[in-house]
Phi, psi and omega in degrees: 000349174281338184250323187300321181294344188262346190300320175301327175291326178296312178300317174301322174296321180293322174294321180296322180281341185061037174197130189279346172245044184294331181296347181288358184253008186292313186237083189296346177275001181232146184300129180052031176065010179095057179264019176097352184256003179281156180283126184284331173299316177302306183300318181301325183279006171280339191283138179301144189300323181299340183247010187250123174298151181291126178219144175232153176253125171249117175279160183303137177076015174292122181305138189297330187284337177287318180300318183291324181294319182289324177304315170300314176310319181266008181051046172266127178248168178275139004287161172224171176256136170237144180205161172296133178298332172239118180177175182197169177062026175077008187292125178063018170282128182217149175272124177248124187272344190202164183296325183290314174299328179296316182301314181299318178302307184291331175289322177293324184237087182282063176222166176300122191240132174273131170247127190227143184293146172281120189273131185271011176302150189270341181237161182213135178215158175250123186239124183263125181227143173217152188209134177286135183302340180263013177236144182279333188247136174251198184219137168266122193242357177194135172233128166252114178279141184249124180256110187283140180293127181221153167241158179240132186287151181245005180092342183239329193263145175279176190296321182292317174297329176285326174295305188295341172278351179257128189300318179275318180301324185289345175293337183251024187300314182303314177299314186289331175292336181281300194278339179238034184296330182280341180266339191300329182270359185275152180250112180290151170305160173294124186092352188277130183265122178256112174272128195268341176213149181244008184252131189273057174232149174312317184298335178266007180097348186286138183265139178263133184238130180299113178247024184298343174295345180269357177297134180207158176300330174292325184286317177299325176298316176307314191269343167291325175290323175306303175307315179296331180280349175238082183310121177097010171244125183224349185218122167156182178254141172240140184260124190229143171254132183207164176253314177241127188296334177292329180290323182294306184310313188277350180080018190261326185211091180199162171231146178263117174297311177186159183252131182246153182251230194289342176278352180310148169241147175282084194292351174301337183289348179270007174278095190296328188283336192228014178210146187256165187291313180302319175299323184295316180296326178283332173298312179303311183294322180298320179287323176294326175293330176286326178290321175303304184297328177289311186296317174300308177308318178299316187290306192280328182266323178246012173054036171292123183284148166285140182283144174310131177300321179305307182298315183299319181294317186295324178297312187289329179293316176299317185290323180294317177297314177308306182296330175297317178303311177307312180294328180296307177310314182298314188292316186285348183231000000 
């Protein structure tokens, strides 16, 4: 319901561009400008090294001894994050605490997997940035603060009882029974905070908070510099880990988990407590307008080709089949 009412506007933009896949020219440095079929490993290495987490790619059927060797070579320690090289919405993303757990994970999910260092930063947010290719300055149009789901001990209740007593946490009981099976029967001390998830996705229970009040000229300067350091990236959301927002704003201390392209959403609009449905519909149209202007400028001024609609559809159908496979793996394990 966030997108169907906006479809007429999408068709209008396609008519103006004279091409149904005009958006495919927005980010020339990313496959299909980031339609979800791109390799996360490849896009991660577009990030300047100082902002990039240690990351390796494990292809299907890679001997586990080779995996361990690569982990040691890149000085990645446990816990670490494992996630599909192609994927979204937190599907199959897991925090891995041991070598044994990693071996089980790789055997369970025989697909290309990204292994990334677990970042100990206390905060995470998603920042949506876009810039016209013929301009030096861009715009931050969305900041989404992420509130990780947690419960606080009362000195009497077990972790499971605390989860069941929390209106939001109890919806994710099946997930927490898998990842916290050793903790469920333990009784936290009074006032002890138990973080239930370390993955910043809705599917893992993380709450999205509208943080647009934090948009500033200084933060936009930081992202103008970031965009300039990634030739060919003009539109999308970056997921960022940080401790202090002022350090992020000044571009001194943060890490980028990943860069997303044209499928990115201004996720602040999912904050039901601080945003309305009608404003969300307008926000989508505003972002699509920016996407149109960027893609058309790339095409007309810099001769970036539009992708064949037929090829684009084939990629999306392949992605759909791949996603179904991943969901099946997730449900059976």
